[in-house]
C-alpha positions in Angstrom: 107.7 105.0 92.8 106.6 106.2 95.9 108.8 107.8 97.7 110.9 109.4 95.4 110.3 113.7 94.5 112.7 113.8 91.0 109.7 113.2 88.3 112.9 114.0 85.5 114.6 110.4 86.9 111.5 108.2 86.8 110.8 109.3 83.0 114.3 108.6 82.4 114.2 105.1 83.9 110.8 104.5 81.5 108.3 104.9 84.1 105.5 107.3 83.0 102.4 107.0 85.5 100.4 109.5 88.0 100.3 109.3 91.5 97.4 107.4 90.9 97.1 103.8 93.2 95.4 102.5 90.4 97.5 103.2 87.9 100.1 102.3 89.6 99.1 98.3 89.9 98.4 97.6 86.3 102.0 99.0 86.2 103.7 97.3 89.0 101.7 93.9 87.8 103.2 95.2 84.2 107.1 95.2 85.8 105.9 91.3 87.0 104.2 90.3 83.5 107.9 91.6 82.4 110.0 89.7 84.5 108.1 86.4 84.3 108.3 86.4 81.0 111.2 84.2 78.9 111.0 86.3 75.5 112.3 90.0 75.9 110.4 92.1 74.4 110.5 94.2 71.7 112.3 98.6 72.2 111.5 98.3 75.9 111.7 101.0 78.6 115.3 100.8 80.6 113.6 99.4 84.0 111.8 97.2 81.4 115.3 96.1 80.4 115.9 95.2 83.4 113.7 93.6 85.1 113.5 91.1 81.7 117.0 91.1 82.6 116.6 89.9 86.1 114.0 87.4 85.6 116.1 86.1 82.5 119.5 85.4 85.7 117.1 84.0 88.2 115.3 82.0 86.0 118.7 80.3 84.9 120.0 79.8 88.8 116.6 78.0 89.3 113.6 75.9 88.3 110.7 77.1 86.9 108.9 75.3 89.8 111.0 78.0 92.1 111.5 81.1 89.8 106.8 81.1 90.0 107.7 81.2 93.5 110.0 84.3 93.5 108.5 85.9 90.9 104.6 85.9 93.3 107.2 87.2 96.5 108.2 90.1 94.1 104.2 91.1 93.0 103.2 90.5 97.2 105.9 93.0 97.7 105.0 95.2 94.6 101.2 94.6 96.3 101.8 95.6 100.1 104.4 98.5 99.1 101.3 99.6 97.3 98.3 99.4 100.0 100.3 100.9 102.2 100.3 104.1 99.7 97.4 103.9 99.4 96.0 104.7 102.9 97.9 106.5 102.9 96.9 109.2 99.9 93.1 108.7 101.3 94.7 109.5 105.2 93.3 105.7 106.9 97.2 104.9 107.4 97.0 105.6 110.7 93.7 103.8 111.1 94.2 100.9 109.6 98.1 100.0 110.9 98.8 101.3 114.2 96.1 100.6 116.2 97.6 97.3 117.4 100.3 95.2 117.3 99.1 92.5 115.4 97.7 94.3 112.3 100.3 96.9 112.2 103.1 93.8 112.0 101.0 92.1 108.9 101.3 94.5 106.9 104.7 95.5 108.1 106.3 92.0 107.7 104.6 91.7 103.8 106.5 95.7 102.9 109.6 95.2 104.2 109.7 91.9 101.5 109.0 89.6 103.6 109.7 86.3 101.5 111.7 88.1 99.3 114.3 87.4 102.9 114.5 83.9 102.3 114.0 83.6 98.9 117.1 85.6 98.6 118.7 83.1 101.2 117.9 79.9 99.1 119.5 81.2 96.0 122.4 84.0 97.3 123.4 80.2 98.9 122.9 78.2 96.3 120.4 76.2 98.2 117.1 75.9 96.6 114.2 74.5 99.5 111.7 71.3 97.6 108.3 71.4 99.5 109.7 69.1 101.9 111.6 71.5 103.3 110.2 73.9 103.1 107.2 73.4 104.5 108.2 71.3 107.8 106.9 73.9 110.7 110.7 74.0 112.2 112.1 75.6 109.9 108.6 77.6 108.0 108.6 79.3 112.3 112.6 79.2 111.8 111.5 81.5 108.6 109.0 83.3 110.0 111.1 84.3 112.5 113.9 86.1 109.4 110.7 87.6 108.6 109.6 89.3 112.2 113.1 90.2 113.3 114.3 92.3 109.8 111.0 94.1 110.1 111.5 95.0 113.6 115.0 96.0 113.6 114.3 98.2 111.6 112.2 99.8 113.3 113.8 99.8 116.2 117.0 101.8 113.8 114.8 103.9 112.0 112.5 105.4 114.2 114.6 108.8 114.6 114.7 109.0 110.4 110.8 108.5 110.6 109.6 111.6 112.7 109.9 114.2 109.4 108.3 111.7 107.6 104.2 113.1 106.6 103.1 108.7 106.8 105.7 107.6 109.5 104.8 103.6 111.3 106.9 102.4 113.1 106.7 100.2 116.2 108.0 102.2 119.0 105.3 104.7 117.7 102.6 101.6 117.9 102.9 101.0 121.6 103.6 104.8 122.6 99.5 105.2 120.9 98.4 101.7 121.3 99.1 100.7 124.8 100.0 104.9 125.7 103.2 104.2 126.0 106.0 106.7 127.2 109.3 106.4 124.0 112.0 104.8 126.4 109.1 102.2 127.1 107.7 102.1 123.8 111.7 101.4 122.8 112.7 99.3 125.1 109.5 96.6 124.9 111.1 96.8 120.9 114.0 95.3 121.6 113.1 92.9 124.5 110.3 92.2 121.3 113.5 91.8 119.3 115.8 90.0 121.2 113.6 87.4 122.2 112.5 86.5 118.2 116.8 86.1 117.8 116.3 84.3 121.1 113.0 81.6 119.0 114.9 81.8 116.7 117.9 80.1 118.1 115.7 77.1 120.4 114.2 76.3 117.7 117.2 75.5 115.7 117.7 72.7 118.2 114.5 70.9 117.0 115.3 70.5 113.2 114.6 67.2 111.6 117.6 65.3 110.9 117.3 63.4 107.2 119.4 60.3 106.3 120.3 62.3 103.1 123.3 63.8 102.6 121.9 66.5 99.9 118.9 67.2 101.5 121.0 67.3 105.2 122.9 70.5 104.0 120.5 71.9 101.6 118.5 73.0 105.8 122.2 73.5 108.0 122.9 75.5 104.6 119.9 77.6 104.5 119.3 77.8 108.5 123.3 79.3 108.8 122.5 81.8 105.3 118.7 82.9 107.5 121.2 83.4 110.6 123.6 85.2 108.5 121.2 87.5 106.9 119.8 88.3 110.9 123.4 89.0 111.5 124.2 91.3 108.4 120.6 93.3 108.9 121.6 94.4 112.0 125.7 95.3 110.8 123.9 97.6 108.1 121.5 99.5 110.4 124.7 99.7 113.3 127.3 101.1 110.8 125.1 102.4 108.0 124.6 106.8 108.7 120.7 106.7 107.1 120.0 105.6 111.0 122.2 108.3 113.1 120.8 111.5 113.6 122.8 114.2 116.6 119.1 115.2 117.5 117.8 110.8 117.9 116.7 110.2 120.9 119.2 107.0 121.3 122.3 108.0 122.8 123.6 105.3 120.9 122.7 106.6 117.5 123.7 110.3 117.6 127.5 109.1 116.3 126.8 110.6 112.6 131.2 109.8 112.0 131.1 105.7 113.7 134.2 104.7 111.6 133.9 100.9 109.1 135.5 98.3 111.4 132.7 99.9 114.2 134.1 98.1 118.2 131.5 96.0 118.9 129.6 98.2 121.8 127.8 99.8 119.2 126.2 96.9 119.4 124.8 96.0 122.7 121.0 95.9 123.0 119.5 93.7 120.5 
């Protein structure tokens, strides 16, 4: 919706809106309403029908409280993407989000999906967390590690690709602009920061609560294991995808556009 240049494709999908942020907000919120609706719409557009079916399918394998959290996470992702888009349209994107690491990170965690990441882990592993587990301080810190890792890792791999984009915002660029670093310095700082988050995750895992209830213990174990698999999958996807491999990349490791499906271990060193 925000990045696509093909108006015909949007129209075929039932997306009829201008580049107005207000109209986009109204449309996205209406889609979130469709997601939450139990009864199908009469004469839905293709995208409304897909959205309703998604809500129906997720509702069938969850419970009302969890589904509400899921729909809220989707809406927050909609809103955060729109906020970034609006800032770009108004010419304020760099002023608002590339000032320092903290302000950038607050924006980046939301528009990379944030809580949708751990919700996907719960859903795909069939371990819907109870409030007791989700609100445990160690579990909350582990979940935040997942958010930070996915956001920062994407920035490291996508730096080269984003240089030609009109409103590029990137962790490496933040360090270069806010701390006057050279590209190599900023890139290594981003890599070291991402690696530190992975180490923090492993350390936090040793402080998990121990519950005698076997089901509760299983849910917690499966959730933490699922987050590790999610983070590992994020690394492998970025390492293998040609989307992030450009011949002109400043990083030699990412210039190989013919990387085989079964990459050698050395491709994954450094992050």
